[in-house]
C-alpha positions in Angstrom: -0.6 -37.2 -25.4 -0.6 -33.3 -25.3 0.5 -32.3 -21.8 -2.6 -30.0 -21.5 -5.0 -33.0 -22.1 -3.0 -35.3 -19.7 -3.4 -32.7 -17.0 -7.1 -32.4 -17.6 -7.6 -36.2 -17.7 -5.7 -36.5 -14.4 -7.8 -33.8 -12.8 -11.0 -35.4 -14.0 -10.0 -38.8 -12.6 -9.1 -37.3 -9.3 -12.4 -35.6 -9.2 -14.2 -39.0 -9.3 -13.2 -39.4 -5.6 -14.9 -36.2 -4.5 -18.5 -35.1 -4.4 -19.2 -31.6 -5.7 -18.1 -28.9 -3.3 -20.8 -26.4 -2.1 -20.9 -22.7 -2.9 -19.0 -21.3 0.1 -17.1 -18.6 -1.9 -19.6 -15.9 -1.2 -18.8 -15.7 2.5 -15.1 -15.8 1.7 -15.6 -13.0 -0.8 -17.4 -10.9 1.9 -14.6 -11.6 4.5 -11.9 -10.7 1.9 -13.6 -7.4 1.1 -13.9 -6.5 4.8 -10.3 -7.4 5.5 -9.0 -5.4 2.5 -11.2 -2.4 3.2 -10.2 -2.6 6.9 -6.6 -2.3 6.0 -7.4 0.6 3.6 -9.2 2.4 6.4 -7.0 1.4 9.2 -5.2 4.8 9.4 -8.5 6.4 10.4 -8.4 4.4 13.6 -5.0 5.9 14.6 -6.2 8.8 16.8 -4.4 12.0 17.8 -3.8 10.4 21.2 -1.8 7.6 19.7 1.9 7.9 20.4 4.2 9.0 17.5 5.9 5.6 17.7 2.6 3.8 17.5 1.5 5.8 14.5 4.7 5.2 12.6 4.7 1.5 13.4 1.1 1.0 12.3 1.5 3.1 9.2 4.6 1.1 8.3 2.8 -2.2 8.8 -0.1 -1.1 6.7 2.0 0.2 3.8 4.0 -3.0 3.7 0.9 -5.1 3.6 -0.6 -2.9 0.8 2.6 -3.3 -1.2 2.4 -7.1 -0.9 -1.3 -7.0 -1.9 -0.5 -5.1 -5.2 1.1 -8.3 -6.5 -2.3 -10.0 -6.3 -4.3 -7.4 -8.1 -4.3 -5.3 -11.3 -4.2 -1.7 -10.3 -6.9 0.1 -12.2 -7.0 3.9 -12.3 -10.8 4.3 -11.5 -13.1 3.2 -8.7 -15.3 0.3 -9.4 -18.4 2.5 -8.8 -17.1 6.0 -9.5 -18.1 5.8 -13.1 -20.9 3.3 -12.4 -24.4 5.0 -12.5 -26.1 1.8 -11.3 -28.3 1.9 -14.4 -26.8 -1.5 -15.3 -25.4 -4.2 -13.0 -21.9 -5.2 -12.3 -21.0 -8.9 -12.7 -18.2 -10.3 -10.6 -17.0 -13.8 -11.4 -15.9 -15.8 -8.4 -13.8 -18.9 -9.1 -12.9 -21.2 -6.2 -10.0 -23.8 -6.6 -9.1 -26.6 -4.2 -5.6 -25.2 -3.9 -2.5 -26.4 -2.2 -2.5 -29.9 -0.6 -5.1 -31.3 -3.0 -4.5 -33.8 -5.8 -6.3 -31.6 -8.3 -5.5 -28.1 -7.0 -6.6 -26.1 -10.1 -10.1 -27.4 -10.7 -12.5 -24.5 -10.4 -15.1 -26.5 -8.4 -16.9 -23.4 -7.4 -18.1 -21.1 -10.2 -20.3 -18.2 -9.2 -21.3 -14.8 -10.6 -22.1 -12.1 -8.0 -24.3 -9.6 -9.8 -24.6 -6.3 -8.0 -27.7 -4.1 -8.8 -29.0 -0.9 -7.2 -32.3 0.9 -6.8 -33.0 -1.2 -4.8 -29.6 -2.6 -3.8 -29.6 -6.3 -4.7 -27.2 -9.1 -5.2 -28.0 -12.1 -7.5 -25.7 -15.0 -6.9 -25.7 -17.2 -10.0 -24.1 -20.7 -9.7 -22.8 -22.6 -12.7 -22.5 -26.4 -12.2 -18.9 -27.6 -12.3 -19.9 -30.7 -14.2 -21.3 -28.8 -17.2 -20.0 -30.4 -20.4 -18.7 -27.6 -22.7 -16.5 -26.9 -25.7 -13.2 -25.3 -24.9 -13.2 -21.8 -26.5 -11.3 -21.7 -29.8 -11.3 -25.5 -29.9 -13.5 -28.5 -30.7 -12.5 -30.2 -27.5 -15.2 -31.0 -25.0 -14.5 -31.1 -21.3 -16.1 -30.2 -17.9 -16.3 -26.5 -17.3 -14.2 -26.8 -14.1 -11.2 -27.9 -16.2 -11.0 -24.8 -18.4 -8.7 -23.0 -16.0 -6.5 -26.1 -15.9 -6.5 -26.2 -19.7 -5.6 -22.6 -20.2 -2.9 -22.5 -17.5 -1.2 -25.6 -19.0 -1.4 -24.2 -22.5 -0.1 -20.7 -21.7 -0.4 -19.2 -18.2 -2.7 -18.4 -15.3 -4.2 -15.4 -17.0 -5.1 -17.4 -20.1 -6.8 -20.0 -17.9 -8.9 -17.3 -16.3 -9.6 -15.9 -19.7 -10.9 -19.2 -21.0 -13.2 -19.7 -18.0 -14.5 -16.1 -18.2 -15.1 -16.4 -22.0 -17.1 -19.6 -21.6 -19.2 -18.3 -18.7 -20.1 -15.2 -20.6 -21.2 -17.4 -23.5 -23.3 -19.7 -21.1 -25.0 -16.9 -19.1 -25.2 -14.1 -21.7 -23.7 -11.8 -19.1 -20.7 -9.6 -19.5 -18.1 -10.3 -16.7 -16.7 -7.0 -15.4 -14.3 -8.3 -12.7 -13.1 -11.6 -11.3 -11.8 -13.2 -8.1 -9.8 -16.5 -8.2 -9.8 -17.9 -4.6 -7.6 -20.7 -3.3 -10.0 -22.4 -0.9 -7.1 -23.8 1.2 -6.8 -20.3 2.7 -9.7 -21.1 5.1 -7.5 -23.7 6.9 -4.6 -21.2 7.1 -6.7 -18.4 8.6 -8.4 -20.6 11.2 -4.9 -21.6 12.4 -3.8 -18.0 12.5 -6.8 -17.1 14.7 -6.0 -20.0 17.0 -9.1 -22.1 15.9 -12.9 -21.6 15.9 -15.6 -22.8 18.3 -18.2 -24.9 16.5 -21.3 -26.9 17.6 -21.1 -30.5 16.3 -24.8 -31.6 16.1 -24.0 -35.4 15.7 -21.1 -37.7 16.0 -19.2 -38.1 12.7 -17.3 -41.2 11.7 -16.0 -41.2 8.1 -13.6 -44.1 7.3 -13.3 -43.0 3.6 -12.2 -39.4 3.9 -10.0 -38.5 0.9 -6.3 -38.6 1.8 -3.1 -37.7 -0.2 -2.1 -39.6 -3.4 -5.7 -41.0 -3.9 -5.7 -42.7 -0.5 -8.4 -42.7 2.2 -8.1 -41.9 5.9 -10.6 -42.0 8.9 -12.1 -38.7 10.1 -13.9 -38.9 13.4 -15.4 -36.1 15.7 -17.8 -36.3 18.6 -20.9 -34.2 19.1 -20.9 -31.1 21.2 -19.0 -27.8 21.3 -15.6 -28.4 19.7 -12.7 -25.9 19.3 -11.4 -26.8 15.8 -7.9 -26.1 14.4 -7.5 -25.5 10.6 -7.0 -29.1 9.7 -9.9 -30.4 11.7 -12.2 -27.6 10.5 -11.2 -28.4 6.9 -12.1 -32.1 7.3 -15.3 -31.2 9.1 -16.4 -29.1 6.2 -15.4 -31.7 3.5 -16.5 -35.0 5.0 -19.2 -36.8 3.1 -20.5 -39.0 5.9 -24.0 -37.8 6.9 -27.6 -38.7 6.4 -28.4 -35.8 4.0 -25.1 -35.9 2.1 -24.3 -32.6 0.3 -27.0 -30.7 2.1 -25.4 -31.4 5.5 -22.0 -30.5 4.1 -23.3 -27.2 2.9 -24.6 -26.5 6.4 -21.3 -27.5 8.0 -19.3 -25.3 5.7 -21.6 -22.3 6.3 -21.3 -23.0 10.0 -17.5 -22.9 10.1 -17.3 -19.9 7.8 -19.8 -18.0 9.9 -17.8 -18.8 13.0 -14.7 -17.6 11.1 -16.4 -14.4 10.0 -17.6 -13.6 13.6 -14.1 -14.1 15.0 -12.6 -11.9 12.3 -15.2 -9.2 12.9 -14.4 -9.2 16.6 -10.7 -8.2 16.0 -9.7 -4.7 17.1 -8.1 -2.7 14.2 -5.4 -1.4 16.5 -4.7 -3.9 19.3 -5.2 -6.8 16.9 -3.5 -5.2 14.0 -0.4 -7.6 13.7 -2.6 -10.8 13.5 -5.1 -8.9 11.3 -2.3 -8.0 8.9 -1.0 -11.6 8.8 -4.5 -12.9 8.1 -5.1 -10.3 5.4 -1.7 -11.2 3.8 -2.7 -14.9 3.8 -6.0 -14.0 2.1 -4.3 -11.8 -0.5 -1.6 -14.3 -1.3 -4.4 -16.8 -2.1 -6.5 -14.5 -4.2 -6.0 -13.2 -7.7 -8.3 -10.4 -8.9 -8.4 -7.5 -11.4 -10.1 -5.3 -8.8 -7.6 -2.8 -7.5 -6.9 -1.9 -3.8 -8.3 1.5 -4.3 -11.6 0.0 -5.6 -12.1 -2.3 -2.6 -13.6 0.3 -0.1 -16.4 1.1 -2.6 -17.1 -2.5 -3.0 -17.0 -3.0 0.8 -19.7 -0.3 1.2 -21.9 -2.5 -1.0 -21.0 -5.9 0.5 -21.5 -4.9 4.1 -25.1 -3.8 3.5 -26.2 -7.3 2.4 -26.2 -10.4 4.6 -25.9 -13.9 3.0 -29.5 -14.5 3.8 -30.6 -11.6 1.6 -28.7 -12.8 -1.5 -31.0 -14.0 -4.4 -29.6 -17.4 -5.5 -30.1 -18.5 -9.1 -29.1 -22.1 -9.3 -28.8 -24.0 -12.6 -29.8 -27.4 -11.2 -30.8 -30.6 -12.8 -33.3 -31.7 -10.2 -35.3 -28.4 -10.1 -35.6 -27.2 -13.6 -34.0 -29.7 -16.0 -32.0 -26.9 -17.7 -29.2 -29.5 -17.6 -29.4 -33.3 -17.9 -27.2 -35.9 -16.3 -25.1 -38.3 -18.3 -22.0 -40.5 -17.9 -18.9 -40.7 -20.0 -15.8 -42.9 -19.8 -12.5 -41.2 -19.0 -9.4 -43.5 -19.0 -11.5 -46.5 -18.0 -13.5 -44.7 -15.2 -17.0 -43.5 -15.4 -17.5 -39.7 -14.9 -20.7 -37.9 -14.4 -21.4 -34.9 -16.5 -24.2 -32.4 -17.1 -25.4 -31.4 -20.6 -27.6 -28.4 -21.5 -31.2 -29.6 -21.9 -31.4 -27.7 -25.1 -28.4 -29.5 -26.5 -24.6 -29.3 -26.4 -23.4 -25.7 -26.6 -27.1 -24.4 -26.7 -27.4 -22.1 -23.7 -30.7 -20.3 -24.7 -32.8 -21.9 -22.0 -30.1 -21.2 -19.3 -29.9 -17.6 -20.4 -33.7 -17.2 -20.2 -33.8 -18.8 -16.8 -31.1 -16.4 -15.5 -32.9 -13.4 -17.0 -36.1 -14.4 -15.3 -34.5 -14.9 -12.0 -32.9 -11.5 -11.9 
């Protein structure tokens, strides 16, 4: 069997152990922009009263971090909004992968488009279901959309994997993708540890004897109700556990809860006195993100992002239960049943989905 298909089949089988992950990339995207822009603007916080040694030390730290960041981005010569009249929206693709430490690290289990509009300023967050059954671009092969990145990366390289996902998402939505972010979600655990943990209110006792472990195994995750100070490992398990009365809804709430606690702790850091840990955190973020937005573009994007809270984001969800734009089905993959979603209008017919997105904008 072609190595590309064996990797996809392996990823799909591993996926059967997991429920779909919720859409937590938006908050991570916001945090990333704030961190990146904070480093860009950090020299402005170095006052005339700062000592010469302090100014040199801070400037050296910032420049070193900027240099490391350049490896994660494509340095474009113009600002994201310098030539943008706001007469038409900008569409930023956000892809979230499970990342290091997971059995299927390259599945894009979170697929979102952040569409930025102006007059008035507005962000539409369009979610694409990871189980959507699609044809691989330039191929007759059918697969889940969350494996396209795996397919392209195995066939050529990471850039080709991103290109396949981008091409198919443009076809599905009818939207031109202007920029992308590929985010390794394991960065959440790393940053929480770098901050020394986060304080979270646990509403109810949790006991999950079937929490996914390494090599397709299971382990027990247990945590008592009340205020708990969580390290990265515990916070990660708390966000991922399936054991609750309302299933995925509860998990979405837990993930938002932890990420909000993380955001608040990050926003409380002082750009001077906390600069060393801030730079370490920023570097962890940047080493787990790939994007074609340049460092010089980030401050402009930050000015947009900081004006909008997550509650003000208009969410456009392609969901089976609500609108039947997609219909559920089951297929057999190497002897195991896998759940998929097909467009209600038929395989590779995305006319209804495109109309729904246009109406929701």
